[in-house]
C-alpha positions, 0 to 999 in steps of 0.5 A: 613423877612416881613415888619412890619406895621410901615414901610409898608407906606414907600413902598406904592406908592403915586398915581399920582396927581396934582404936588402940591398935589404930592409934599406935599405927598412926603414931608410928606412921607420923613418927616415920614421916617426921624422920623422912622429912628431917632426912630429906631436909638435911640432904639438901637435894630434896624435892620441895613438892615431896616434902610438902606432900609428906608434911600434909600427910603428917598433918592429916595424921595428926588430925586423925590421931586427935580425933581418934584420941577424943573418941577413945577418951569418950569411950573410956569415960562412957564405959567407966560410968 
């Protein structure tokens, strides 16, 4: 089953950038996925497989955000020392 254009952005990797810009992009994608999941859930005609995949992607983004946040905090502490 091909991915509909609505969800294509959820599968496109964000290019590596400065940590703050990357973090902002990940937060934006996470929020977009949250909105898409909510809209699909409310529609009643959503494919459970698509929703499951979007939720997995959202969790992956959450983990990536946490890892990047830890790195940014460590970098800022190291620069302050």
